[in-house]
C-alpha positions as CSV (number, residue, x, y, z in Angstrom):
1,I,-28.1,318.0,65.1
2,K,-28.7,315.8,68.1
3,F,-32.1,314.4,69.0
4,R,-33.7,311.3,70.5
5,L,-36.7,309.3,69.4
6,E,-39.1,307.5,71.7
7,I,-41.2,305.0,69.9
8,Q,-44.2,303.4,71.5
9,D,-45.8,300.3,69.8
10,I,-49.5,300.0,70.0
11,P,-50.9,296.5,69.6
12,A,-52.5,296.3,66.1
13,E,-54.7,293.6,64.5
14,D,-52.6,293.8,61.3
15,D,-49.3,295.5,60.2
16,L,-51.2,297.8,57.9
17,K,-52.9,299.7,60.7
18,P,-50.8,302.7,62.0
19,H,-49.6,301.6,65.4
20,L,-46.5,303.6,66.4
21,L,-46.4,306.7,68.6
22,V,-43.1,308.7,67.9
23,T,-41.9,311.5,70.2
24,V,-38.9,313.6,69.1
25,Y,-36.8,314.9,72.0
26,D,-34.2,317.6,71.5
27,P,-31.8,317.2,74.4
28,D,-29.9,320.4,73.5
29,E,-33.0,322.5,73.1
30,S,-31.4,323.9,70.0
31,S,-33.1,326.6,67.9
32,F,-33.1,324.3,64.9
33,S,-36.7,323.4,64.0
34,M,-37.6,319.7,64.3
35,E,-40.7,320.2,62.2
36,G,-39.2,318.8,59.1
37,I,-38.1,315.6,60.9
38,I,-41.5,315.3,62.6
39,N,-43.4,315.7,59.3
40,K,-41.2,313.1,57.7
41,I,-41.9,310.6,60.5
42,R,-45.6,311.4,60.3
43,S,-45.7,310.5,56.6
44,M,-44.6,306.9,57.4
45,P,-47.5,304.4,57.1
46,A,-46.9,302.7,60.5
47,V,-47.0,306.0,62.5
48,A,-50.3,306.9,64.2
49,W,-48.9,310.1,65.8
50,S,-45.6,312.0,65.9
51,G,-44.6,315.2,67.5
52,S,-42.1,317.0,69.7
53,S,-41.7,316.4,73.4
54,R,-43.0,320.0,73.8
55,D,-46.3,318.8,72.2
56,L,-47.1,316.1,74.6
57,H,-49.7,318.1,76.5
58,T,-51.8,318.2,73.3
59,A,-51.1,314.7,72.2
60,P,-54.2,312.4,71.9
61,M,-55.0,309.5,74.2
62,I,-55.1,306.3,72.1
63,F,-56.8,302.9,72.8
64,F,-54.0,300.5,73.8
65,E,-55.6,297.1,74.6
66,S,-58.4,295.3,76.5
67,D,-57.6,292.8,79.2
68,L,-59.4,291.4,82.2
69,D,-62.6,293.2,81.2
70,R,-60.8,296.6,81.3
71,R,-60.0,299.0,78.5
72,F,-56.5,300.5,78.7
73,Y,-55.5,303.7,76.9
74,T,-52.1,305.3,76.5
75,A,-50.6,308.5,75.2
76,P,-47.3,309.6,73.7
77,G,-44.7,309.9,76.5
78,V,-46.7,307.7,78.9
79,F,-44.9,304.6,80.1
80,Q,-46.3,301.2,79.2
81,Q,-44.9,297.7,79.7
82,I,-43.5,296.8,76.2
83,N,-43.9,293.0,76.6
84,I,-47.6,292.6,76.4
85,S,-47.8,288.9,77.2
86,H,-45.5,289.3,80.2
87,N,-47.6,292.2,81.4
88,H,-50.8,290.1,81.2
89,T,-49.1,287.5,83.3
90,V,-48.1,290.0,86.0
91,R,-51.6,291.5,86.0
92,R,-53.1,288.1,86.7
93,L,-50.6,287.3,89.4
94,V,-51.5,290.6,91.2
95,H,-55.3,290.0,90.6
96,D,-55.2,286.5,92.0
97,A,-53.1,287.5,95.0
98,I,-55.5,290.4,95.9
99,E,-58.7,288.3,95.3
100,K,-57.3,285.6,97.7
101,F,-57.2,288.1,100.6
102,S,-60.1,290.3,99.4
103,P,-58.9,293.7,100.8
104,T,-61.4,296.5,101.0
105,R,-59.0,299.4,100.6
106,I,-56.0,299.3,98.2
107,L,-53.2,301.8,97.5
108,D,-51.3,301.5,94.2
109,I,-48.0,303.4,94.4
110,Y,-46.0,304.2,91.2
111,C,-49.3,303.3,89.6
112,G,-48.6,304.7,86.1
113,S,-51.9,304.7,84.2
114,G,-53.5,302.1,86.5
115,N,-52.0,299.1,84.8
116,L,-52.2,296.8,87.9
117,S,-55.0,298.3,90.0
118,L,-57.7,298.8,87.4
119,P,-58.3,295.0,87.0
120,V,-59.0,294.6,90.7
121,A,-61.5,297.4,91.0
122,N,-65.0,296.0,91.6
123,N,-67.0,299.2,92.4
124,Q,-67.1,298.1,96.1
125,R,-63.5,298.2,97.3
126,S,-61.8,301.6,97.5
127,I,-58.6,302.1,95.4
128,D,-56.2,305.0,95.5
129,G,-53.3,305.4,93.1
130,V,-50.3,307.8,93.1
131,E,-47.9,308.5,90.3
132,F,-45.4,311.3,89.7
133,S,-46.3,311.7,86.0
134,K,-49.3,314.0,85.5
135,R,-49.8,312.7,82.0
136,S,-50.0,309.1,83.2
137,I,-52.6,310.1,85.8
138,L,-54.7,311.7,83.0
139,V,-54.6,308.4,81.1
140,A,-55.5,306.6,84.3
141,E,-58.5,308.8,84.8
142,K,-59.5,308.1,81.1
143,N,-59.2,304.4,81.8
144,V,-61.5,304.7,84.9
145,A,-64.1,306.8,82.9
146,E,-64.1,304.4,80.0
147,T,-64.8,301.4,82.2
148,K,-67.2,303.5,84.4
149,L,-65.5,302.4,87.6
150,K,-66.5,303.7,91.0
151,N,-64.4,304.3,94.2
152,V,-61.2,304.5,92.1
153,H,-59.1,307.7,92.5
154,Y,-55.7,308.5,91.0
155,Y,-53.4,311.3,92.1
156,A,-50.4,313.0,90.6
157,G,-47.6,313.6,93.1
158,D,-44.5,312.4,94.9
159,T,-45.1,308.9,96.3
160,E,-43.0,309.3,99.4
161,K,-44.8,312.6,100.3
162,F,-48.1,310.9,99.7
163,L,-47.2,308.1,102.0
164,W,-46.0,310.4,104.8
165,R,-49.2,312.5,104.5
166,A,-51.4,309.4,104.7
167,A,-49.4,308.1,107.7
168,K,-49.8,311.4,109.6
169,Q,-53.5,311.5,108.8
170,G,-53.9,307.9,110.1
171,I,-55.2,306.6,106.8
172,L,-54.9,302.8,106.6
173,Y,-54.8,300.5,103.6
174,D,-55.4,296.7,103.7
175,C,-53.2,296.2,100.6
176,I,-50.5,298.2,98.9
177,I,-49.4,297.5,95.3
178,A,-45.8,298.8,94.6
179,D,-44.4,298.8,91.1
180,P,-41.5,301.2,91.5
181,P,-38.9,302.2,88.8
182,R,-35.6,300.4,88.6
183,E,-34.0,302.4,91.4
184,G,-36.5,300.8,93.8
185,M,-38.3,302.5,96.8
186,F,-35.9,302.5,99.7
187,K,-36.9,305.9,101.1
188,A,-40.6,305.2,100.7
189,L,-40.5,302.0,102.9
190,I,-40.5,303.9,106.2
191,P,-43.8,305.8,105.7
192,L,-45.2,302.7,103.8
193,L,-44.8,300.5,106.8
194,K,-46.4,303.1,109.1
195,L,-49.6,302.5,107.1
196,K,-49.6,298.9,108.5
197,P,-50.9,297.2,105.4
198,K,-51.9,293.5,105.8
199,Q,-50.6,292.8,102.3
200,I,-47.8,294.3,100.2
201,I,-47.5,293.2,96.6
202,Y,-44.1,294.4,95.2
203,I,-43.3,294.1,91.5
204,S,-39.7,294.7,90.7
205,C,-37.6,294.9,87.5
206,D,-34.3,294.9,89.4
207,P,-33.4,292.1,91.8
208,T,-30.7,294.2,93.5
209,T,-33.0,297.1,94.5
210,L,-35.7,294.6,95.4
211,S,-33.4,292.9,97.9
């Protein structure tokens, strides 16, 4: 039997509180039932939720953390930065850079669940975010609702297509936040530059694709 586990660690005040989200992936899509394995994992004291990758659409949204006066949620299968203290540092760097220039319209591409753009929302400036993962966007919308933010909208879809559509419609952004996956955003650069942003904040986890 071949399967893969994805384990997400939720910050907990103490080790006794269940804080792990465990998703079981069956890469071979075998007919063998994973229920026994899943039930065994569920019985472990540290596990808050466990299920199959086919169950992700019914998995709960769980409070993840508070930072910069924002409440952040997550869900099984949704990407989160695993180094919490490092992520706090990056959030503050982005926040300070944006507040220095004080843009009125921001686009957050590869936005995930709103990790970087939620802290700079102030109910006055307009913020759009785009992310391929529909599940991440659902969590982003939950984050917006929990903090009762206005003028913040997140969309599920292909980033490059979103940028081309915005460019053709003449939509302009003062600032663009880009936090792409490891492969970078080479193809998206052409439509991005057509939007003529005054400020681009690019967060990269790979120096080669960044260059």
